[in-house]
N, C-alpha and C positions, 0 to 999 in steps of 0.2 A: 549689326547690333553694337552698341557702345557700352564699354565697361570702365569703371574707375574705382580706385581704392586709395586709402591713405596709408603711407608707409612710415611707421615710427615704432620704436620699441615699446612705448607705453600705449599703443593703440591696438585694440582688438580688430583683426582683419574683418572688414565688412566690404563687400563688393556691391557698388551701385551699378545698375544696368538699365538701359532704356533703348528704345528704337530710334531716339534722337540724341542730341548732345546733352540732354538734361542731366544725365548721369555724371558728366564731368563737373557741371556746375554744382550739383549736390555734394560731390566730394570736396570741391574747392571751398564751398560754404562751411562744411563740417571741419575742415583742416584747421589746425592752429598755426600761427606764424612759425616759420622755420621748417615745417614739415614738407614731405614730398607727396604729391598726388601722381599716382601711376595710372596710365590710360592705355586701353587696348581697343582695337576694332575701328569701325568707321562711324564717327560721331557727326551726325548731320544736324546743322542748325540748332536752334534753341527756341526759347519762348520770348526772347527780347531781341534787341538790335545787334547782339553779338552772341556767338555760340558760347563763349566763356567770358565772364567778367571777373577780374582778379583785383582785389584791393588790399591784399596782405602779402607779406613776404613769404614766398614758397617756391618750390620747384615743381613744374608741370612737365612730366616726362612720359614719352610714348615708347613704343617698341616692344610691348609685352604681349604674351599670349594669354587669353582669358584662362584663369586657373593656374597660371605659372607667373608669379610676380617677382621671381628671384633675379633675373638678368634681362636687361633691355637688349633686344636683338631686332632693330628696326628694319633690317633688310629681309628678314624672314617673316616678321610680324609688323608690317607698317601700320602706324597709327595715324588716322586722318581726322582732322577737324575741318569739316566741310560746311562752309556757310551757305552752300546751295543757292547762291545768287540772291540771298535775302538779307544781307547785312554783313557784319564783320566777323572774323573768326575769333580774335582775342582782343579784349580791351584791358589794359593794365592801368589802374588808377592809383596814383601814389598818395601819400608816401609809402613806398614799398620797394623791396629788392626781390626781383622775380627772375627765375631762369626758365626759359622754354627750351626743351631739349628733345631731340629725336622725334619730331612731329612733322607731319605734312599739313600745311595750312593752305587751303585751296578754296577757290570759287567764291571769294567774297566780292560783293558788288554794292557800292554805296552810291546812291543816286543824287545826293545833294551836291550842288556846285561848290560847296565849301568843305566837303568831306575829306578827312585826313586819315590815312592808314587803312587800306583795304583789309589785308590779312591781320595786321597787328597795329594798334595804336598804343603808344606808351606816353602817358600824361603824368608829369610831375613824379616820375618814378625812375628807378634804375633797373635796366633789363639786360640780360644776356640771352641772345638767341644763338643756340649752338646745335649743329648737326641737323638743322631743319631744312625742309624743302618748301619754299613759298611760291606757289604756282597758280597762275591764272586768276589773279585778283585785280580789282578795279576800284579806283577812287579818284577824286579830282587831284589830290595831292598825296603822293606816296601810295601807289597802287599796292605795293607789297607791304612796306612798313613805314610808319611815321613816328618820329620822336617829337613831342611838343612840350611846352611849358618849361619846367625846371628839370627835365629828364636828362639822363646820361645812359650810356649803354655800350654794348659790345656785340658785334655780329661776327661769328667765327664758324668756319667749316660748314657754311650754309650756301644753299642754292636759291637764287631768286630768278625765276624764269616765267615768261608769258604774262608778266604783270603790265598793267596799263594805267596811265594817268596823264593829266595835262602837264604836270610838273613832277619829275621824279618817279618814273614808272616803277622802279624797284624800291627806292628809299628817298624819303623827304624829311627834312628837319628844320625846325625853327627853335629847337630846344637850346637852353642856355648852357647845358653841360657838354661834356666831351663824348663823342661817339667814335668808337674804333671799329673799323671794318677790316678783318684780317682773314686771309685764306678763304675768300668767298668768291663764288662765280655768279655773275650777273649777266643774263643772256636772254635772247629771244630766238625762236626758231626761224623767224624771218625778220627783215628790217623793221624796226620800231621807230616811228617819226618823233618820239618824245626824247627827253633826257632820261638817262638811267638814274642819276643822282642829282638832287637839288637841295642845296643848303642855304638857308637865309639867316641862321643864327648859330651861336655856339661854336664848337670846334669839332672838326671831323678829320680823322686820320685814316688813310687807306694804305694797306701794305699787302702785297701778294694777292692782288685782286684781278680777276678777269672781267672785262666789260666787253660784250660782244653784241653787235648788230643793233645799235641805237644811233639816232642822229647826233646826239650829244652825249658824251660820257659823264662828266662831272661839271655841274654848274655851281659857282659861288655867287651869292647875291647878298645884299644887305650887309650885316655885321659879321657874317660867318667867317671863320678862319679855317681854311681847308688845305690839307697837305696830302700829297700822294707820292708814292714811289713803288717800284717793282710792280707796276700795273702792266698787264697785257691788254692792249686795245686791239679789237678785231672788228672790221666792218663799221667803225665809228667815224662819222664824217668830221666831227669836231670833238677831239678828245677832252679838252677842258675849255670852260668859258668863265670869264670873270677872273678874279685875282686868286688863282689856285697856285699854291707853292708846289711846283713839280720837282721831283727828284730826277737824278741823272740815269736811273736804271730802268725806267719804263720803256716798253717796246711796242711795236706794232707787228702782229703776226697772226697766224692761223692756229687756234687752239686745237683744231681737229677733234671735236667732240665725238663721242662714240655713237650716240643716236639721239639727237635733239628732238626728233619727232615723237620720241617716247619719253621725253624729259630726262634722258640719260646724258648728262653733261660731263661724264668722266672723260679723261684724256686717252688718246690713242698714241702709239709709240712715236709718231712723227709730229707730235704737238709742239708748237713753239713755246708752250708754258713749262716744259720739262727742264729742270735743273737750273732755272734762271731766277729763282726767287731768293729770299734771304731768310735766315733764322729769325723767326718772330716769336719764338718760345712755344710754338704749337707742335707737339710731338707726335700726333696722329692726325690722319685726315678724317673726313666725314664717315668713312666706313671702317675706321680703326686701323688702317694700314699705317705703319711707322713713317714718320718724316725725319730725315730724307731717305728715299729708297735708292737713289743713284748718286751722281756726283754732286748734286745740290738739291735745294728745296724747290718743289714745283709750285707754280702760281695757281691759285684757285682752290676750290674746296676739295679737290681730288689730288692725291699723290699717285702718279702712274705706277702700275704694276702689270706685268703681263697676265696676271690672274684675272684681269678684267674680261678676258676672253673665255674664262672658265671659272667664274667666281664662286668661291665657297665662303660664306659670310660667318664671321665669328662674333660672339657676344661683345657688346660695347655698352658702357654706361657713361663714362666721362670723356669729353674730348675738347675741353677748353682750358 
């Protein structure tokens, strides 16, 4: 069951609920610009081409228990927007400033040969995707996420895995704005023949990012300006293609993920990603562990801690 409510001092608490994702759309439609829509449960599909359509500035945050909307704890109470193979999970239509936080965005499938953004499409808007898991989505361009038109954005402390596309399995952009990808893990449980990232316009910056098991890591095409540094490439045949400004700190190595078959891409203690990143201003990882934990910052969405083997999850709201 899917639950959603609007959080604001001047709003009387009303909880929308449904057996599909309609509850989320109802809350989004009722929210005023600048408010936060809190979501709980498993929200499957909707009545349109996307589970949720957003055309106003707001925060959409998961990780709540139905009946307890005080603290987001996504590891205890995961919130899933599940397109169920029948469309897109989230469409953000600008002008708007939107934050997607602590959500699992899964099972989007777009059949059109020109479809962009399986899990998320950002069109003429600014979007922050923080602490999310974008899993098992498909589109022609940007199986996970696509930024288009005049969009800009930031992807931080996020996992993009098992996504598929002809170009940019994880992320695709032709947007005119700047896209920053920071402390993010982009991976596949087995070799993916596509590119992980494909940029044809605007500016993209990558820092402290893991890219694992793709034929090509980052593709620069068209007028795009692309810069990367402190990237860990693993199982990537061609790390960069086109005119990519590469830093001197990127490496090749084994990230030693904990359990990719279970979509668990946390690091283990012999990971090549540990202590080789740089301070990018992100003080916690996707599960709220402080950065750094050791001698340096870890690359990817996870900061290694031995508690991975006996995890106790703490409440978490903000991570960007």
